[in-house]
Phi, psi and omega in degrees: 000141171275128179300142182208167176265143174248144182270179182301321182290317177293327182296317182300316185293330175283324196253333178063032166251153181285162171307318182296317184287329176298313183306306186303317182295319175298311179301331182269006187050037182251012183207148180303140184285137172290154171260121170285132182257007173199190185252348186280165179296338180245029182284160179291149175229166179207160172242151171291130181291326178290338177285320181297311178306315180299315179298318176301320182293324177294320174301314181303311182297337178256008185294335175266006175286145179295145181275151176288138187276146178284147176293139178291137177282132175284135180302147186276000000 
């Protein structure tokens, strides 16, 4: 498969996260970094499909791992 850029609309169909959550994951370096296609504040952005698919594959590989439990709150 030839690598290509995907836009926000296609990314949301692949990942099923909101724009805000994707931005939070990117800021925490837990999601592939976007590529800015211009210089302005509202310029188009894209993500390399291969990087997004690798991220999804890593999530799929870890889906059987136990999820961390939240600490139990002690009764007051």
